[in-house]
DOSEVEX-973001 format. One line per field, with one value per atom (N, C-alpha, C): residue number from 0; residue in three letters; atom name; z, y, x. Coordinates in steps of 0.1 Angstrom, whole numbers. Layout:
N
num: (NUM | ...);
residuo: (ALA | ...);
atomo: (CA | ...);
Z: (Z | ...);
Y: (Y | ...);
X: (X | ...);
//
This chain:
124
num: (0 | 0 | 0 | 1 | 1 | 1 | 2 | 2 | 2 | 3 | 3 | 3 | 4 | 4 | 4 | 5 | 5 | 5 | 6 | 6 | 6 | 7 | 7 | 7 | 8 | 8 | 8 | 9 | 9 | 9 | 10 | 10 | 10 | 11 | 11 | 11 | 12 | 12 | 12 | 13 | 13 | 13 | 14 | 14 | 14 | 15 | 15 | 15 | 16 | 16 | 16 | 17 | 17 | 17 | 18 | 18 | 18 | 19 | 19 | 19 | 20 | 20 | 20 | 21 | 21 | 21 | 22 | 22 | 22 | 23 | 23 | 23 | 24 | 24 | 24 | 25 | 25 | 25 | 26 | 26 | 26 | 27 | 27 | 27 | 28 | 28 | 28 | 29 | 29 | 29 | 30 | 30 | 30 | 31 | 31 | 31 | 32 | 32 | 32 | 33 | 33 | 33 | 34 | 34 | 34 | 35 | 35 | 35 | 36 | 36 | 36 | 37 | 37 | 37 | 38 | 38 | 38 | 39 | 39 | 39 | 40 | 40 | 40 | 41 | 41 | 41 | 42 | 42 | 42 | 43 | 43 | 43 | 44 | 44 | 44 | 45 | 45 | 45 | 46 | 46 | 46 | 47 | 47 | 47 | 48 | 48 | 48 | 49 | 49 | 49 | 50 | 50 | 50 | 51 | 51 | 51 | 52 | 52 | 52 | 53 | 53 | 53 | 54 | 54 | 54 | 55 | 55 | 55 | 56 | 56 | 56 | 57 | 57 | 57 | 58 | 58 | 58 | 59 | 59 | 59 | 60 | 60 | 60 | 61 | 61 | 61 | 62 | 62 | 62 | 63 | 63 | 63 | 64 | 64 | 64 | 65 | 65 | 65 | 66 | 66 | 66 | 67 | 67 | 67 | 68 | 68 | 68 | 69 | 69 | 69 | 70 | 70 | 70 | 71 | 71 | 71 | 72 | 72 | 72 | 73 | 73 | 73 | 74 | 74 | 74 | 75 | 75 | 75 | 76 | 76 | 76 | 77 | 77 | 77 | 78 | 78 | 78 | 79 | 79 | 79 | 80 | 80 | 80 | 81 | 81 | 81 | 82 | 82 | 82 | 83 | 83 | 83 | 84 | 84 | 84 | 85 | 85 | 85 | 86 | 86 | 86 | 87 | 87 | 87 | 88 | 88 | 88 | 89 | 89 | 89 | 90 | 90 | 90 | 91 | 91 | 91 | 92 | 92 | 92 | 93 | 93 | 93 | 94 | 94 | 94 | 95 | 95 | 95 | 96 | 96 | 96 | 97 | 97 | 97 | 98 | 98 | 98 | 99 | 99 | 99 | 100 | 100 | 100 | 101 | 101 | 101 | 102 | 102 | 102 | 103 | 103 | 103 | 104 | 104 | 104 | 105 | 105 | 105 | 106 | 106 | 106 | 107 | 107 | 107 | 108 | 108 | 108 | 109 | 109 | 109 | 110 | 110 | 110 | 111 | 111 | 111 | 112 | 112 | 112 | 113 | 113 | 113 | 114 | 114 | 114 | 115 | 115 | 115 | 116 | 116 | 116 | 117 | 117 | 117 | 118 | 118 | 118 | 119 | 119 | 119 | 120 | 120 | 120 | 121 | 121 | 121 | 122 | 122 | 122 | 123 | 123 | 123);
residuo: (MET | MET | MET | ARG | ARG | ARG | LYS | LYS | LYS | TYR | TYR | TYR | ILE | ILE | ILE | CYS | CYS | CYS | ILE | ILE | ILE | PHE | PHE | PHE | PHE | PHE | PHE | LEU | LEU | LEU | ILE | ILE | ILE | LEU | LEU | LEU | ALA | ALA | ALA | VAL | VAL | VAL | LEU | LEU | LEU | ALA | ALA | ALA | SER | SER | SER | ASN | ASN | ASN | ALA | ALA | ALA | PRO | PRO | PRO | ALA | ALA | ALA | ALA | ALA | ALA | GLU | GLU | GLU | GLN | GLN | GLN | ASN | ASN | ASN | THR | THR | THR | SER | SER | SER | ASP | ASP | ASP | LEU | LEU | LEU | ALA | ALA | ALA | ALA | ALA | ALA | ILE | ILE | ILE | GLN | GLN | GLN | LYS | LYS | LYS | LEU | LEU | LEU | ALA | ALA | ALA | GLU | GLU | GLU | GLN | GLN | GLN | GLY | GLY | GLY | ASN | ASN | ASN | ALA | ALA | ALA | GLU | GLU | GLU | ALA | ALA | ALA | GLN | GLN | GLN | PHE | PHE | PHE | ASN | ASN | ASN | LEU | LEU | LEU | GLY | GLY | GLY | VAL | VAL | VAL | MET | MET | MET | TYR | TYR | TYR | ALA | ALA | ALA | TYR | TYR | TYR | GLY | GLY | GLY | HIS | HIS | HIS | GLY | GLY | GLY | ALA | ALA | ALA | PRO | PRO | PRO | LYS | LYS | LYS | ASN | ASN | ASN | GLU | GLU | GLU | THR | THR | THR | ARG | ARG | ARG | ALA | ALA | ALA | LEU | LEU | LEU | GLU | GLU | GLU | TRP | TRP | TRP | PHE | PHE | PHE | GLN | GLN | GLN | LYS | LYS | LYS | ALA | ALA | ALA | ALA | ALA | ALA | ASP | ASP | ASP | GLN | GLN | GLN | GLY | GLY | GLY | TYR | TYR | TYR | VAL | VAL | VAL | GLN | GLN | GLN | ALA | ALA | ALA | GLN | GLN | GLN | VAL | VAL | VAL | ASN | ASN | ASN | LEU | LEU | LEU | GLY | GLY | GLY | LEU | LEU | LEU | ILE | ILE | ILE | HIS | HIS | HIS | TYR | TYR | TYR | GLU | GLU | GLU | GLY | GLY | GLY | GLN | GLN | GLN | GLY | GLY | GLY | VAL | VAL | VAL | LEU | LEU | LEU | GLN | GLN | GLN | ASP | ASP | ASP | ARG | ARG | ARG | ASN | ASN | ASN | LYS | LYS | LYS | ALA | ALA | ALA | CYS | CYS | CYS | SER | SER | SER | MET | MET | MET | TRP | TRP | TRP | ARG | ARG | ARG | ASP | ASP | ASP | ALA | ALA | ALA | GLY | GLY | GLY | GLU | GLU | GLU | GLN | GLN | GLN | GLY | GLY | GLY | HIS | HIS | HIS | LYS | LYS | LYS | GLY | GLY | GLY | ALA | ALA | ALA | ILE | ILE | ILE | LEU | LEU | LEU | LEU | LEU | LEU | TYR | TYR | TYR | ASN | ASN | ASN | GLN | GLN | GLN | ARG | ARG | ARG | CYS | CYS | CYS | ILE | ILE | ILE);
atomo: (N | CA | C | N | CA | C | N | CA | C | N | CA | C | N | CA | C | N | CA | C | N | CA | C | N | CA | C | N | CA | C | N | CA | C | N | CA | C | N | CA | C | N | CA | C | N | CA | C | N | CA | C | N | CA | C | N | CA | C | N | CA | C | N | CA | C | N | CA | C | N | CA | C | N | CA | C | N | CA | C | N | CA | C | N | CA | C | N | CA | C | N | CA | C | N | CA | C | N | CA | C | N | CA | C | N | CA | C | N | CA | C | N | CA | C | N | CA | C | N | CA | C | N | CA | C | N | CA | C | N | CA | C | N | CA | C | N | CA | C | N | CA | C | N | CA | C | N | CA | C | N | CA | C | N | CA | C | N | CA | C | N | CA | C | N | CA | C | N | CA | C | N | CA | C | N | CA | C | N | CA | C | N | CA | C | N | CA | C | N | CA | C | N | CA | C | N | CA | C | N | CA | C | N | CA | C | N | CA | C | N | CA | C | N | CA | C | N | CA | C | N | CA | C | N | CA | C | N | CA | C | N | CA | C | N | CA | C | N | CA | C | N | CA | C | N | CA | C | N | CA | C | N | CA | C | N | CA | C | N | CA | C | N | CA | C | N | CA | C | N | CA | C | N | CA | C | N | CA | C | N | CA | C | N | CA | C | N | CA | C | N | CA | C | N | CA | C | N | CA | C | N | CA | C | N | CA | C | N | CA | C | N | CA | C | N | CA | C | N | CA | C | N | CA | C | N | CA | C | N | CA | C | N | CA | C | N | CA | C | N | CA | C | N | CA | C | N | CA | C | N | CA | C | N | CA | C | N | CA | C | N | CA | C | N | CA | C | N | CA | C | N | CA | C | N | CA | C | N | CA | C | N | CA | C | N | CA | C | N | CA | C | N | CA | C | N | CA | C | N | CA | C | N | CA | C | N | CA | C | N | CA | C | N | CA | C | N | CA | C | N | CA | C | N | CA | C | N | CA | C | N | CA | C);
Z: (315 | 306 | 309 | 311 | 315 | 325 | 331 | 341 | 338 | 328 | 322 | 314 | 308 | 296 | 310 | 318 | 328 | 335 | 337 | 345 | 331 | 319 | 308 | 310 | 306 | 302 | 318 | 324 | 339 | 338 | 338 | 338 | 327 | 318 | 305 | 304 | 315 | 325 | 329 | 341 | 351 | 347 | 340 | 329 | 320 | 314 | 308 | 311 | 323 | 337 | 342 | 343 | 350 | 337 | 324 | 313 | 315 | 308 | 309 | 298 | 302 | 299 | 285 | 275 | 265 | 257 | 256 | 256 | 246 | 248 | 235 | 226 | 219 | 208 | 197 | 184 | 171 | 165 | 176 | 182 | 190 | 200 | 204 | 194 | 189 | 181 | 171 | 160 | 151 | 160 | 176 | 179 | 182 | 190 | 196 | 182 | 169 | 162 | 150 | 156 | 154 | 159 | 171 | 181 | 184 | 178 | 179 | 164 | 153 | 137 | 141 | 153 | 151 | 161 | 168 | 170 | 192 | 195 | 209 | 212 | 219 | 228 | 235 | 243 | 253 | 242 | 232 | 222 | 214 | 213 | 203 | 215 | 230 | 237 | 234 | 238 | 241 | 231 | 215 | 205 | 203 | 209 | 209 | 219 | 232 | 237 | 231 | 224 | 220 | 210 | 199 | 192 | 198 | 208 | 217 | 216 | 225 | 232 | 224 | 211 | 207 | 207 | 226 | 229 | 220 | 213 | 202 | 190 | 190 | 181 | 172 | 160 | 158 | 162 | 171 | 173 | 162 | 166 | 152 | 164 | 166 | 167 | 166 | 147 | 144 | 141 | 142 | 143 | 160 | 170 | 189 | 183 | 176 | 177 | 174 | 164 | 155 | 162 | 172 | 177 | 189 | 203 | 212 | 210 | 193 | 193 | 186 | 185 | 181 | 194 | 203 | 219 | 224 | 224 | 233 | 223 | 216 | 204 | 213 | 216 | 224 | 238 | 246 | 258 | 268 | 260 | 265 | 274 | 290 | 299 | 300 | 297 | 297 | 287 | 272 | 255 | 258 | 266 | 265 | 278 | 288 | 293 | 289 | 282 | 271 | 260 | 254 | 245 | 250 | 265 | 266 | 269 | 276 | 278 | 263 | 255 | 239 | 238 | 238 | 229 | 239 | 256 | 260 | 260 | 254 | 255 | 238 | 229 | 215 | 212 | 216 | 212 | 198 | 193 | 173 | 171 | 173 | 173 | 172 | 168 | 176 | 188 | 194 | 209 | 211 | 219 | 223 | 238 | 245 | 257 | 262 | 253 | 254 | 252 | 245 | 237 | 251 | 257 | 267 | 278 | 286 | 292 | 291 | 281 | 278 | 278 | 275 | 277 | 290 | 295 | 312 | 316 | 321 | 324 | 322 | 308 | 308 | 316 | 310 | 320 | 333 | 342 | 354 | 359 | 345 | 351 | 347 | 344 | 344 | 356 | 362 | 377 | 377 | 366 | 366 | 376 | 386 | 395 | 388 | 383 | 374 | 367 | 359 | 348 | 360 | 371 | 379 | 383 | 387 | 394 | 382 | 366 | 357 | 353 | 356 | 350 | 362 | 378 | 382 | 384 | 378 | 384 | 368 | 356 | 345 | 336 | 343 | 334 | 341 | 361 | 366 | 372);
Y: (480 | 469 | 466 | 475 | 466 | 453 | 456 | 447 | 436 | 436 | 425 | 421 | 422 | 416 | 408 | 415 | 406 | 396 | 398 | 390 | 373 | 380 | 369 | 361 | 366 | 363 | 353 | 354 | 351 | 337 | 336 | 327 | 313 | 322 | 314 | 302 | 311 | 299 | 295 | 295 | 287 | 273 | 278 | 269 | 259 | 259 | 259 | 248 | 252 | 248 | 228 | 232 | 226 | 218 | 217 | 206 | 201 | 185 | 174 | 178 | 181 | 186 | 182 | 192 | 184 | 186 | 176 | 180 | 191 | 195 | 208 | 205 | 193 | 192 | 188 | 179 | 179 | 164 | 156 | 142 | 144 | 152 | 154 | 159 | 174 | 173 | 167 | 159 | 146 | 137 | 131 | 123 | 128 | 138 | 146 | 150 | 159 | 158 | 149 | 135 | 121 | 117 | 116 | 116 | 126 | 140 | 148 | 142 | 141 | 138 | 124 | 121 | 110 | 108 | 120 | 127 | 125 | 121 | 122 | 136 | 140 | 157 | 156 | 149 | 158 | 159 | 151 | 153 | 166 | 170 | 182 | 194 | 196 | 202 | 204 | 198 | 202 | 206 | 201 | 207 | 222 | 228 | 242 | 246 | 246 | 252 | 248 | 240 | 239 | 257 | 254 | 264 | 277 | 274 | 289 | 294 | 288 | 297 | 297 | 286 | 283 | 274 | 266 | 256 | 239 | 243 | 230 | 228 | 235 | 246 | 257 | 258 | 275 | 280 | 293 | 297 | 305 | 300 | 302 | 302 | 311 | 314 | 307 | 306 | 300 | 287 | 280 | 271 | 263 | 271 | 275 | 267 | 281 | 282 | 268 | 264 | 252 | 240 | 240 | 227 | 227 | 244 | 241 | 234 | 237 | 241 | 224 | 220 | 204 | 195 | 198 | 192 | 195 | 211 | 213 | 210 | 207 | 202 | 183 | 177 | 166 | 165 | 175 | 181 | 180 | 184 | 183 | 195 | 193 | 203 | 222 | 216 | 229 | 236 | 226 | 234 | 246 | 239 | 252 | 261 | 262 | 273 | 279 | 271 | 282 | 291 | 283 | 293 | 303 | 299 | 306 | 324 | 320 | 331 | 337 | 333 | 336 | 344 | 338 | 347 | 355 | 355 | 367 | 375 | 377 | 390 | 392 | 382 | 386 | 384 | 372 | 368 | 365 | 365 | 361 | 361 | 361 | 359 | 374 | 371 | 381 | 382 | 389 | 394 | 389 | 376 | 372 | 365 | 376 | 371 | 366 | 365 | 353 | 341 | 338 | 328 | 319 | 330 | 327 | 323 | 330 | 328 | 313 | 310 | 296 | 281 | 290 | 281 | 275 | 285 | 287 | 280 | 280 | 274 | 260 | 257 | 241 | 233 | 245 | 240 | 233 | 241 | 247 | 233 | 230 | 216 | 210 | 208 | 201 | 195 | 206 | 207 | 215 | 221 | 229 | 240 | 241 | 254 | 262 | 265 | 278 | 282 | 272 | 274 | 285 | 277 | 280 | 298 | 299 | 311 | 326 | 320 | 330 | 337 | 326 | 326 | 336 | 333 | 341 | 356 | 352 | 370 | 384 | 369 | 374 | 378 | 371 | 364 | 368 | 374 | 372 | 387);
X: (558 | 554 | 571 | 583 | 594 | 593 | 587 | 586 | 579 | 569 | 563 | 569 | 580 | 587 | 599 | 601 | 613 | 604 | 594 | 588 | 585 | 577 | 577 | 593 | 600 | 617 | 618 | 620 | 618 | 614 | 598 | 590 | 589 | 598 | 602 | 617 | 621 | 638 | 630 | 622 | 618 | 614 | 606 | 598 | 609 | 617 | 624 | 636 | 639 | 644 | 640 | 626 | 620 | 618 | 618 | 615 | 625 | 623 | 634 | 646 | 658 | 671 | 672 | 678 | 678 | 694 | 706 | 718 | 721 | 736 | 736 | 744 | 745 | 748 | 743 | 748 | 739 | 737 | 741 | 740 | 721 | 718 | 709 | 698 | 706 | 690 | 688 | 695 | 691 | 683 | 687 | 681 | 664 | 663 | 651 | 644 | 652 | 644 | 635 | 639 | 636 | 624 | 624 | 616 | 600 | 603 | 595 | 588 | 594 | 588 | 574 | 582 | 571 | 564 | 559 | 549 | 555 | 561 | 567 | 563 | 551 | 549 | 561 | 571 | 577 | 590 | 598 | 603 | 600 | 586 | 583 | 585 | 585 | 584 | 600 | 605 | 626 | 626 | 623 | 627 | 623 | 613 | 605 | 617 | 623 | 627 | 642 | 644 | 659 | 654 | 652 | 644 | 645 | 634 | 638 | 647 | 656 | 666 | 684 | 678 | 695 | 704 | 698 | 706 | 706 | 716 | 717 | 704 | 710 | 703 | 702 | 699 | 695 | 688 | 688 | 678 | 668 | 656 | 647 | 632 | 625 | 615 | 601 | 600 | 592 | 594 | 602 | 596 | 600 | 603 | 602 | 586 | 582 | 561 | 560 | 562 | 557 | 558 | 570 | 574 | 563 | 558 | 558 | 540 | 537 | 523 | 520 | 528 | 529 | 525 | 534 | 532 | 524 | 516 | 506 | 490 | 493 | 481 | 478 | 491 | 487 | 487 | 482 | 479 | 491 | 506 | 516 | 520 | 516 | 513 | 520 | 531 | 545 | 544 | 538 | 544 | 527 | 518 | 507 | 512 | 513 | 519 | 524 | 541 | 550 | 543 | 532 | 523 | 516 | 512 | 502 | 512 | 521 | 531 | 531 | 540 | 540 | 533 | 517 | 504 | 503 | 500 | 500 | 511 | 523 | 532 | 533 | 525 | 526 | 541 | 551 | 561 | 564 | 560 | 564 | 550 | 540 | 527 | 519 | 510 | 496 | 499 | 495 | 488 | 473 | 474 | 464 | 462 | 457 | 453 | 444 | 434 | 416 | 428 | 435 | 443 | 450 | 459 | 465 | 459 | 454 | 440 | 439 | 433 | 425 | 435 | 444 | 456 | 462 | 460 | 468 | 454 | 441 | 431 | 431 | 435 | 436 | 446 | 460 | 473 | 467 | 461 | 460 | 452 | 443 | 430 | 439 | 452 | 459 | 465 | 470 | 470 | 486 | 494 | 502 | 497 | 505 | 510 | 512 | 521 | 526 | 515 | 502 | 498 | 481 | 484 | 472 | 474 | 490 | 495 | 496 | 498 | 495 | 484 | 475 | 462 | 449 | 457 | 449 | 453 | 467 | 476 | 471 | 469 | 468 | 454 | 447 | 430 | 419 | 420 | 406 | 408);
//
């Protein structure tokens, strides 16, 4: 189990490092928040990352999940992958591996290589 938790956080770190970087200060938080509230999926994802890691925003898993979900609902593939990881491990939500596999399958169908790898390793 410890191995899987380490892998989970490693994957999240890699995914976050591949995301467009959000500057880490309050003016950036306000700018990203505004874009996210206007429905910009990339900003919604970045805001989720900021809340998930406490970079440029107070760490808040609930808000991170909300913003990841909004971005994923718009088809933002990186958010789908992150949500899949969160649901697979049950981090702040009820563990739902079927939901995680569905998210990774959808992201994989959009060509996300990490999602394909996760789906093949954990869902087949």
